N, C-alpha and C positions, 0 to 999 in steps of 0.2 A: 458472379460465377465463382465456383470453388474448383481448386485443383488439388489432385492427389499426386504426391511426389515420393518416389523411392528410387534411390540411386540416380540413374540418368533417365528414368522413366517419369513422364509427367502426363497425367490424363485429366480431362475435365469431368467433374462429377456433379451430382445434385446433392441436396441436403439429405435425402434419404439414403445415399450411399456412404455417408460418413462412418457409421459404425463398422460396416463391412470392410472398408478401406483401412480403418485404424487397426482392425484385427489382422489384416494382411501385412501390416508394417508400413503403411503409407503415412506420409506427413501431409496434413491438410493445410492449404494456404488459400488466401483470398486472391482477387485479381491484382492487388498491389504487392503481393509477395509476402504479406504478413502472415506468420504462422498462427493458425487458429487452434489446431490440435496436434499434439506430438504423437508419433507412432508409439504403440505399446511394444516394448522390447520383448522378443520371444526367446532369445538364447540366454544362457546362464551368465556369461561375462557381461553382457549389456544390462541384464537385470541387476547384477551386483553393482554396476556403476550407477544405475538409476537409483537404486536403494541408497547407496552412499550419498549421492547428491541430495536426495530427499531428506536424509537424516541430517545433513549439514543445514539445509534450509529450515527444518523443524527446530533445530537447536538455536539458529539465529533468531527465528520468530519467538521462541520461548524467552530468549534474552531481552528482546524488545518488549515483550509483555511484562517481564519482571521490572524493567525500567519504568514502564508506564504505570504499573501498580504502585511502585515506590513514589512516583510523582503524584499520583492520585491521593495516596495516604498523606503526603506532605501538604497538599492543597486542602484536604479535609481538615487537617490539624489547624491550618491557618484560618479556615472558616470558623472552626470552633473557638479559636482565640478571639477572632473579631466579634463573634456573636456573644462571647462572655465578657467583653470589655464594656465598661459603662459608656453610655451614649455621649457624654461630654468629652471623653478621651478620643472617641472616633471623630467627632466634629473638629476637635483641635488639630488632629493630624491631617484632616482634609483641607483646612484653611491654610496650612503651611505651604503646600505645594501650589505654585502659581499655575493658573490655567493657560494652556497654549492657545495661540490664535488658530482659527480654522484655516484650512488650506486656501480658501478663497480670499480671506482677509490678508494672508501672508503674500499671496500673489499680487494683490493691489498695492501693498507697501513696497514690493520689489520694483514695480513699474514706476 
């Protein structure tokens, strides 16, 4: 079941009524009270607030994308370095680090 809420009005709606209710400024929730669709603001002050909120969200997402791009470039450079090193050097670095016990083996030793 879906519910449309605006102010202190709450009414039960079907899936087909969602677009009409959103245009009228209703908030769409499911039976657990989780917001599925936010109402489209229709007045200028609310539109400005929504625009500012979306601009902040876009900026934050762009910052996250920039960080992830930098991380990807770093990992690509590491892969290029590993691929360009001779095979003997790669094997010697692998043998230096001791292998860890599996979680099952570690659990047996603790008992």
